[in-house]
N, C-alpha and C positions, 0 to 999 in steps of 0.2 A: 356662441352666444345662441342660449332657446330665445324661439317667438311664441305667441299664442296658437299659431300655424303650423308649428313643428310635430313631427309623427308624433312625439311620445310625450307630449302634454296633451293632458285629459280637462278639459274644463272642469274648474274648482266646484262649479254649481253641477254636474255629473255626479263627482265622487261626492259630493254630500248629500246627493240625493238616494244613491242606491247605498252609501252608511248609513243612512237612517231607514233603508226596509230593511227589520230586520224579520217580517217571515214571509217578506219572497225574496229568493235568490235571484242575482243579477251579476253582468259579469258587465265590462264594453272591450270591446274588441276592435280592431284595426284593421285594416282592409289586406294582411297577410293572414288572417288569422289567427295572432298573436292579442292572449288576454293583457288589456294595459292595465284594468281595475277590476277588480270584485269585491263584493260585499263577502262579509263573516259567513255568515250561511249558504250562499254558492262555494266555497275556500271551505268549507265543514261537511259539505255534501261529495266532494270531490278534490283530489287535488290535480284534476285538469283543467278547475277555475281560477288557477291560479294565477295570479302575475306574473308573466315572463313564458307561457305555456305559449307553446302553436300547438294549436290545434288541430292541422294538418297531418305536422310531425308527429304528435304522440299518437294519432290512429294510426297513422300507415307503417310509423319507425316499428319493425317486430322487437316484443318484448317491452313498449313503453305504456300502452293503456293497459291502467291501475286495475288489476283483477275486480269483476263485479260491474265495470262500466260497460254497456255494448250499446253501439253505434253505429248505426247503415256507413259503413266506410264510402260508399255513394253519396252519401249529403255531405261529406266534408269537401272530395273532392269537385262536386259539383257550387259546392259556395265559393269556393279556391277558384276553380273557371268563372263563374259570375262577378266574382273582384276583378279579374282579372282584365273581363270585358268591360268592366264599368271602368277602370282606371290604366293608365298607361302603363306597361311593362316595364318593371324596375328591376334590379340588380336583385333584389330579397326575394320577388316573384321567383325569378330563375334560377338562383340557388335553391330555393323551397323541392323546385318542381324536378330538377337534376337530382339533388337530393333524395327524392325521393324515389323515383325513376330508380336510381338505382340501389336501393334496398328494399324495395316495395312492387312485386308481380300484382299486388292488388291495387296499388295506387297507378298502375302504369294502365288495368283494364280499367278502371274505373274512370283517369285520367281523358280516355281513347272515346269513355260511352256519353251519347247524345241526349243524357235523361237530362231532367229539369225538374229541381226540386223543388215543391212548394212547401211552406211556412205552415203551421210548424211542424219543426223537425221532432218525430219520436225517439227515446231512448230510454234506456232502464241505468238501474242502480241497484245493485245491491250493498245498503250500507251497513258498518258493522255495527249501528248502536241502535237504528231502526227499521230495519232490514231490507224487501226489496220498493225499489220504486217505481214507476213506469210516469216518464216526464216528457213536458215537452218544451221546447227551446224557440224563442221569438226572436228575432232580432227588428230592428228600428232604427233606420239611420238618424244620429243625430244630427238637429236641426243648427247647429253653430259650425260641427264641423261632420261634414260629409263623410270624411274616409273614418271614422268612426260609427262602431253602432252598437247600442245598447240592446242588451239582450236578455229574456225573462225568463225564468223555470218556471213553469207551474206541472203539478200533478194532473195526470190524466185519467184519474181515479178516485173515490171517494178514500180507498186505502192510502193510497199516494199522499194527497191530499192530508190523510193527516199525519201519512208519517214525516210528512214536513214541516207540521205544525209541530209535532213531537222535539221533530229538530229543533226545530227555532226554540221552544219551551228547553230543552237540554241545555243548549248553549247559552242562553240569556239567565241561565240559572247560575248565581255565585258559586263557584267552588267552594268547599270551607277547608 
């Protein structure tokens, strides 16, 4: 039986909030970097922001990161390490680290580095409908669920902000 503290329950208010943001791509991730909820614009930006995706796995598993998405793998490893330092290790953390260590030398290298990631995290997406976007990812711990983080994506320059607006307009226009 689920309760409001179980890891797979996102507060309804948070779902309503990100769902109402039609011009701001946003998602909610858990402490293991699993996407547990995302709004329509985030999903349209890239499948990496779809519920069920684990950001560490998609970045480090060879062949999983979609074409056109560029993100510094060190940043994702640092986010996972930061989360592991904040929470107790558990079977899911151990599975992710073991799995990625066995398939990715880039993960082993990034996991061993002692860098400190500072937000917002920059990354690039080449979107088939609106072209290249330079974005940042800023995550904030949710007040009612400290094991969840709300992440907001923003364009880093005028061109990327305009492309995000164009994409929001495209997906909000009813198709005939």
